[in-house]
C-alpha positions in Angstrom: 178.2 140.6 238.7 177.8 137.6 236.3 180.6 137.0 234.1 180.3 134.7 231.1 183.0 133.4 228.9 182.6 135.7 226.1 184.4 138.8 225.3 184.3 141.3 228.0 185.9 144.5 227.2 187.5 147.2 229.1 184.4 148.7 230.5 183.0 145.2 231.5 186.5 144.3 233.1 186.4 147.5 235.2 182.8 146.7 236.3 183.9 143.1 237.4 186.9 144.6 239.2 184.7 146.9 241.3 181.8 144.4 241.9 181.2 143.2 245.4 180.0 139.7 244.3 181.3 137.8 241.2 180.1 134.7 239.7 182.0 133.0 236.9 181.3 129.8 234.9 183.1 126.2 234.4 186.7 126.6 233.4 186.4 130.4 234.3 187.7 131.5 231.0 186.6 135.1 231.8 189.5 135.2 234.3 192.3 136.0 231.8 190.4 139.2 230.7 189.2 140.2 234.2 191.3 138.5 236.8 190.5 138.8 240.4 187.5 138.5 242.7 185.6 135.3 242.4 182.8 134.4 244.9 181.0 131.6 243.0 182.0 129.2 240.1 178.8 128.0 238.6 179.3 124.5 236.9 177.6 122.0 234.6 177.3 119.2 236.9 176.2 116.7 234.3 177.9 115.2 231.1 181.3 115.8 229.5 181.9 119.3 231.1 181.4 118.0 234.6 183.6 115.1 233.9 186.4 117.1 232.3 186.3 119.7 235.4 186.5 117.0 238.1 189.3 115.1 236.5 191.4 118.3 235.8 194.1 119.4 238.2 194.3 122.5 236.3 190.6 123.2 237.2 191.0 122.5 240.8 194.2 124.7 240.8 192.7 127.6 238.9 192.9 130.9 241.1 189.1 131.5 240.6 188.2 128.1 241.7 190.3 128.3 244.7 189.1 131.8 245.8 185.6 131.0 245.2 183.7 130.4 248.6 180.8 128.5 246.7 180.2 126.1 243.9 176.8 126.3 242.2 175.7 123.2 240.2 173.3 124.7 237.6 171.7 121.3 236.6 169.1 119.8 239.2 169.7 116.0 239.1 166.1 115.2 239.3 165.4 117.4 236.3 168.1 115.9 234.2 167.1 112.4 235.1 163.7 113.0 233.7 165.3 114.4 230.7 167.4 111.3 229.9 164.4 109.1 228.5 163.2 111.8 226.1 166.7 112.8 225.0 167.5 109.2 224.2 164.7 109.5 221.4 165.3 113.0 220.3 169.0 113.3 220.6 170.7 110.0 220.8 174.1 111.5 220.3 173.7 112.9 223.8 173.7 109.7 225.7 175.9 111.0 228.4 174.5 114.4 228.7 172.5 113.7 231.7 175.2 111.6 233.5 175.1 113.3 237.0 178.2 114.4 238.9 176.5 116.3 241.6 177.8 114.1 244.3 181.4 114.4 242.9 181.1 118.1 243.0 179.7 118.0 246.7 182.7 115.9 247.6 185.0 118.5 246.1 183.6 121.2 247.9 183.6 119.4 251.2 187.3 118.7 250.8 188.0 122.1 249.7 186.0 124.0 252.4 183.5 125.5 250.1 179.5 125.6 249.9 177.8 123.6 247.4 174.5 124.8 246.1 172.3 123.0 243.4 170.0 125.3 241.4 166.6 123.9 241.9 164.6 122.6 238.9 162.0 125.2 239.6 164.5 127.9 238.3 165.1 125.7 235.1 161.2 125.4 234.6 160.7 129.2 235.0 163.5 130.0 232.5 161.8 127.6 230.0 158.4 129.4 230.5 160.1 132.9 230.2 161.8 131.7 227.1 158.6 130.4 225.5 157.4 134.1 224.9 160.0 134.4 222.4 159.1 131.3 220.3 162.5 129.7 220.7 163.6 127.0 217.9 163.6 123.5 219.5 166.5 123.3 222.0 167.5 120.9 224.7 168.2 123.0 227.9 168.9 126.8 228.5 172.3 127.8 228.8 174.0 127.9 232.2 174.1 131.6 232.0 170.6 131.8 231.5 169.8 129.7 234.6 172.3 131.5 236.6 170.8 134.9 235.8 167.2 133.6 236.9 168.9 132.2 240.2 170.6 135.3 241.0 167.3 137.3 240.4 165.3 135.0 242.7 168.2 134.8 245.4 168.8 138.6 245.4 165.5 140.3 244.3 166.6 143.7 245.4 170.3 143.6 244.3 171.7 145.5 241.1 172.6 142.8 238.7 175.3 143.2 235.9 176.3 141.1 233.0 179.7 141.0 231.2 181.0 138.3 228.8 177.5 137.2 227.4 177.8 136.7 223.7 174.6 134.5 223.6 176.3 132.0 221.2 177.8 128.7 221.6 176.3 125.2 221.8 173.8 124.6 219.1 171.2 123.1 221.5 170.8 126.2 223.7 168.2 128.7 222.7 170.6 131.7 222.4 168.4 133.8 220.3 165.5 133.6 222.7 168.0 134.0 225.7 169.4 137.4 224.1 165.7 138.6 223.8 164.8 137.7 227.3 168.0 139.4 228.7 167.2 142.5 226.6 163.7 142.5 228.3 165.5 142.3 231.7 167.5 145.4 230.6 164.8 147.4 229.2 163.0 146.7 232.6 165.9 148.0 234.4 166.4 144.6 236.3 169.8 143.9 234.7 172.7 146.0 233.3 174.7 144.5 230.6 178.2 145.6 229.6 179.2 145.2 226.0 182.7 144.4 224.8 182.9 147.6 222.8 181.2 151.1 223.6 180.6 151.3 219.8 178.1 148.3 219.9 174.5 149.0 220.7 172.1 146.7 222.7 170.4 145.9 219.3 173.8 144.4 218.2 173.9 142.0 221.2 176.6 141.3 223.8 
């Protein structure tokens, strides 16, 4: 079960509660609506989100972070080091976007007795290629949610995968419209199940 930070709804919360493996993101904002099991916290390990989490005692003490046995850093340092130069030209306002905090998350995990995994850039590249089919508007990087969906599909090719809390909206430089279409394709293919916040909302209306 991959639990985004969007609205979850009762059906999604019940699915999270029944899941055998639960992944949450960053500050684990999903936890209030669906408290309980957390096996992995997937984090943005570069830029301001990384710095904010690592410097926050509240994050370190969050029940989901404490319970998680693994932290997944979703941004391959090599990939983001390569992005730094082009972004300095195209998006100079993102001057700290590629600042790497992977080693600090590794230290945190070592001290906390957790496993630490870095999602390989091959996964990121594969998501870019899959999104290209849907002709996305110019973007900086896929969302963490999309990277984790791809990582889970790669790691657990035979496992049923469910999503809740995916609104496909947020930061302007993520390709959310194309990501929605890609997830819709995974749902249509039977690879992924998506829970909507309300039973009255159809797949065409989005998560």
